[in-house]
N, C-alpha and C positions, 0 to 999 in steps of 0.2 A: 705883514697884513695879509689876511685870507682873503680872496676875492672867489664871490660866486658868480658863474658865466650864466646867464640864462639865453635860451634860443626864443627870440621873435619871430612873430608871423610876417611874411617876408623874408624870412632869413638872418634877421637887423639882431645885434646881440647887444646886450644893456649890463655892466658889470655893476653888482652892487660889493664895496668893499667893508671889509669885516669891521667895522668902525664909524666915528661919528663922519667919514666923508662921504658916506654913503651916499649916490645919487638920488635925488630928490623923485619922488612918481605926479606930486600935486603942485599946481601952481599957487595955488592959495590954502596951505595945509590948516588946520586948527592947529594951535598951540600948544605938544604934550607935553607934560612935566611927570618927573619921576617920583615917587612917592614909596619910602620902604619906613619898616620899623628897626633896620639894621643896618650897620654900615654898608655903602654902597659900593662894591669894588669896582677900582677902571675894569675892569678886563670884562667883567658881569656888565658893566653899561656899556662897552664897547658891542657887545650880543647883543643887547636890546636897540642900541643906535642904528647898526645895521639891518634889525630885521623893519623898524620904522623907519629908514630911509629918507626920512626928512629930517629938516633939524629938529632937536629935542630942545623945548623952551626952559626947561629948570629941573634942578633936581634938588631932592631932600630927603636925609636920610638918619636912623640910627634914634628915631622918636622911641627904640625899647618897647613894653607892651603899655605904655600910658595910653589910650584912648584920647585923654585929652590933649596929649602934645600933639598927637597923630593928628588931629582935626587942627590943630594950631596951624602946624605943617601945611595944612591943606588948604587953608586959609593965608596963609603967606604965598602959597603957589599964586592961588585966586588973584589976590592983589596983586602979585605981580604982571600979572595979564595968562594965565596961565588956563584954559579953555578946555581939557582934557587929560585925564590922570591915570596912567599907568600904577595898579599899587602891586607890591611885591612886599616880603616879608612876613609871610602868613595871611591866616584869615581875619587875625587882626585889625589888618591894615583896611582890609575891605570893610568891616564893622562899622569900625569908626566915621568912612566916610557915609556910608549907609545914615549912621543916625548925626549927621551933622546939621546946623541950622540949614545951610544953602548948598548942598553936595553939589559936586560935578559930575558931570557923567563919567565909567572910568570903566578900565577892564583891570585885571586883576587876576595872580598869581597864586594860587589858593592850595591847599593841601589833597583837597578832597572837594568833589563835586559839589558845589552849595546848591543848598534848599530855598533858603530865603536869600533873593537878589537884590529886592528891591527895582523900585523904577527908573535906579541911574547907572547901574552895572549894565554892561551890554556883553559881556562873556570875560573868557579868560584861559587860563592855562590852571588844569589841575594834574598836579604831580602825583595823584592818590598813594599817599606816604603811605598812613596806617592802613588801605585796603593792601600793602602788599606786604607786611610785615606777616604772613601766613606764609609769604613763596620765602622769606628772608627766613623764618625758623624751618623750615624744608633745607634749606640750604646747610644750616649750620646741623642740622639731624645725620644728611650725609657728610661732611668735613667732620664730624667725629664722630660717625658711627654709634649715633644713639637711637635707640628702640623709642622713645619716647620724648617729648620736650622738658621734662621734669626740671633737665640740668641747664637750662639755659632762660636767659633773663634779658628784657629790654633796659637799656639805659635811655631816661627820659629827663625830661624839665615837668616838673609838676606844676610850672605857672602859666605853661603854657597852652594858648588856646586849644589847642588839638591833645591834650593828658587827657580832658575826658572822655575821648572818644576811641584815643588810643586804651585807656583802661579799659573801656567795655570791650574791646574785644580779645583783651591780654588775658588767658587766665593763666601766666604763668609768672613766677616771682618777678618783680618789678627791681632793679639796683637803684642803691641811693643815687640822686641825692636827697639830704634831709628837706623834711617837708615844709614846703613854704618860703623855698630858696630857690632863685636861680641857680644853674651849675654856670660857673666861669672857668675862666682858663685856670682861675685863684685854687679850687677846689677840685682840680679833676680828679689830681693825684691820690688825692682824699678817699673822693668816693671810689677809684678802684682799689687800692688797699685795702677798702672797706666789704668789697664781695664779699658773701658766702665763701669758703671753700668749694665747697660740691656745684658754684656753679662752673661751665666750661663753657658755655657759650652766650655771647653777647650781640643783640641788635641797637644799631644805635638809632637812636628817634629821627626823625625827618625834619625839628623844630629846629627854625634857621639860625638859632641863637648857638648852635653846637656847629652848623655850615661858616657861622663869623669866626667863630674861635678854633676852627679845624686842626690848625699849627698844634695847638697844647693839645688840644684831644686824641689827636693820634698819637703824640708823644707817651700823653697818658696808658693809652690802650697797648701802645706798642711793649711798655715796660710790664702790662699786665700779664700779656698774652705770652712774653718773655718766661718770665717769671713762674710756668709749669709746661708740663710737655703738650698736655690735652687740652689745648685752649683756644678758643675762633672768634672769629671777630665777624659781621656782616656791615658796611656802611650803607647808607640808604643813597645815595647820592654819588656820580661818577667824581663829582670835583673833589673828595677829600684823594683821589690819587697827586691832586696837586698839592698838598701839605708840606712844609718844611721837609719835615723828618715823613717819606712814603708810608704808606701801613706795611705793616710786617709782611713778607715775603711766606707764603706757606700758610698764613694764619690768618688771612685775611679775602675776605672778597667783598666787592662793591656793587650793590644790588638795588639799581634806581635810574631815576632818569638824568641824562645830561644835563645838567642846567643853562650851560651856556644857550643850548639846541630851547629850552624853555625859555630863555629872556629875548632869543632872537624871533622865536616866536608870539611871542607875547608884544612885541613890536610891530612886528607884523598886524597882530590882531588891533593893535590902538591904535595905527594907522586908517585903516580899513574900516573902524568903528568911528572914529573921528568924523572920517570921510563921510561917510552914510549918513551919521546919529542913529543906527539902526541897532538891534539887539542881534551879535552875531553867533552866540553861544559861546559854550565852554570845550575846549579841547584836552584829552587825557594824555598826558608825555609818554612816551615809549619805556620800560625799563629796559636797561641795558646791564649783562654782568661782564665785570672783570676780574677774574681770581689773580693776587697778588702772586 
């Protein structure tokens, strides 16, 4: 377990464990629950708990992209005594909370700085997901020695809440999946075997479903990049380095935030916003670069 040591005024030190045993900061904290559209992995929950530094009250995950199911999970947490929500797994969770009948105050992990937050959102963390695609395209052009971006494409989920924003900013070909189908571990290989031969570079969307299924996705992409000499892929988050089969060496770059840091920061913001009840704003996560 990693420990963070903070130097306090007067020379006093306080340790915050990277996990649910982190030392509390408030005598009477709000009961904070975690709500997600995807599976809640134990390591990311541990990062959130370390940032929260008080006991988390509950968690509900795997609500998929169904707003009514997300709202039901929110109601379940509320009925169980949760007083404040930390929302993860995409902006669809944030929107579902805002549109629920009696929303709890919350902070949210989202792909971009939101324009309409409503009265109950008190801030959060933005991964700046599709805003960073231009940088990812530049990496592909450099790695593949391309004069333009005609032969690179985005692999995306057409059913994602971020899909319209991605499409508006993406002037290039978009790799399959079939329309109106959420890409899953069962069709990654089919998708990548169907990519036109002219495509040399792929940017993977930041949609949470890809992160959730990163083991199967990276395995499919490794097969694709290994099938031809001049192919390359850029992943949107550092967490892809933890896939069961690591991204292919010399053919992969991870360009984007560290999701563990983002969850840790969200925990801190949840703690502070729950304690103050005031809007504390959104913070943009920092992009990191890892060449495999």
